[in-house]
N, C-alpha and C positions, 0 to 999 in steps of 0.2 A: 843132432836134431835141434838144439836150441840155437844153431848158427840158422839152418835153415828157416826158423820162425823169424829169427831178426832181419834175414834177408828179405824175407817176402812183407813183412811190415814195414821195413826202413822207410822206402819210397814213399809209403802212404802218413808218415807222422809230421806234424807240424814242423815249418822252420822256426828254430830258435834265435835265429841270427837277429840281431839289433835292428837291422834296416825294414824287416819284415814284423816284428812285433811292434815297431812304430809306424806300420803302414806306410813306409815310404813309396813302394812301387804305385799303390793307389794315389797318393798326394801328387808322385811326380808325373802320370799319366793326365792326372786332372789340370796340372798346370801347364803340360805340354797341349793339351786338346785347348785352353784358353788362350795360346799365344797369338799374339798380333802380327807375327811376321810370317803366317802361313795362310795359304788360301782357303775361304770359307768353305768350301766343298771338302778340302783333307780334314779340316777341324771336325766337322759333322760327320766323316766316315769313322775319325778316331773317337769320337763320342759315342758313335752308335754298335761299332764294331768291337773295341776295345775297352773303353772305359766304362760304360754301362754294364756289360757283361761280367767284368772284373769285380763290379761292386754287387752284383746279384749273387752270382756264382761262380768263383773263378775255375777254370778247368785247362787241360794241356790245349785244348782247341785255341784259347788264347793266345797260346804261346805261337801255334801255327799261324795265326791272323797276324801276328806282331812279326813274325818273321818275314810273311809275305809283305807286309807294308814298309818294312826297314829295306827289303830289297828294291821294293819300287822306289823309295825316296832316295835310296844311295845310287840308282841305276845311272842318272845323269849327273855328276858331279856340278854344284852350282846352280842346280834346278830350285833347291831350296836353301833356306838361312842355314850356314854351317853351325850355329849354335843351336837350332833347332834338331838338325841330325844329330849331333853331340846327345843332346838329350834324350833322343828316341834311342840312340845306341845303348846309353847306360840303363834305361828304362828297360829294354831289352835283356841285357846284360842280368840285372837284379832278377827280372821274371824268370829267367832261365834258371836262376840259382834258386829261386823260390821252387818252381816246381824240380829241382833237383835234376835238370836235364843238361848240366853242363858235360862235356867230353870228359874222359878219363885224365886227361892233361890238364884239363882246365880245373878239375876237383884236386889232383895232386898239387898243383901251383898253389891253392888255396890254402892247403894245411902245411906248407912248406915252412912258414913263420913260426909254427909250433914244433917244429923239429931241431933236435940237438944234433951234433955233428956225425955221429954215426948215422942218425936217420936222415940226415941232408944227402950223405954217402950213399946209403940205401937206394934213395929216391932218385938220385942222378944216375945210380947203377941200372935201376930197372928202366927208366926213361930212355936212356941210351939202348939198351938192348931190346927194347919194345919198338924203339924207332928202325932198328937193325932187322928186328922180325916182320915189321910191316912191310921192309923194302925187299923181302928174299920172295924171289918168284916160285920157286918149287920149294918142298918139305924138306928143310935143311934141319936135320934133328938135332944138331948142334947149337944153332941159335935159337931155336925151340928150347931146348933143354936151359942153355944160359937164361933166357928169359924168366923161364918157370923159377929157376934158382934164384934170380934179383928179385922176383915178385914175392918169393919165400920170405928174403930176408928183409924187404920192405915190411911185409905184411906182420912180421915178428917183432921189428921194430914198434910199429903201432899198435899191435896189442899189447905189448910191453908197457905202454904208455896207460893203458886202460887198466892195467892189474891193480893200479892203488885204490880203485875205486873214487867215488866222488863225495868229496868232502862237503861239510855242511854249509861252509863259508865261500864255497866255491862261486864265482862271479858268473853274471850272465854270459861273457864273451867265453868263458871257460866251459861251460854247459854246452854253448852253441858249438865250440870245435872238438868237444866229446861227442856231440852228435853227430856232427861232419864225420869224425874218423870212423864212428860205427858203420 
């Protein structure tokens, strides 16, 4: 029952990652909106549809608006300055992370650095079996069972890392990683 409550409130918790406690996405979008290498109309659109809204009250709709704008600016390669497009892609990635909207594989990739060898092995096994499951046309029970077994192994490795509790002298990075794993 506790796990159910944790799963329900987790998406509502604030991000403890350093780039968000330091307001990097807000700073980055402000810098993007003030670039001199993009058309004035695009600057105004960025300011009104993304930047101002994020400063007032950030919501998932901002991620949707950002994704739509990213699609538009990357539609015709070379139409906009490459550095601008790169910064906008970084901003989109940070915003996705802020809203905890990354795909399963993106989130697993982000915790990779905190895993030991057995954790990396469990993670690799799960990723392979999940990719196999995604390519199965019919319900192949063996692939489903293998995926569930590798998921259970990965979950047990991740939960084992949480057994020790949080130390009083834990770093911000340690707290952020723990928050991400939960």
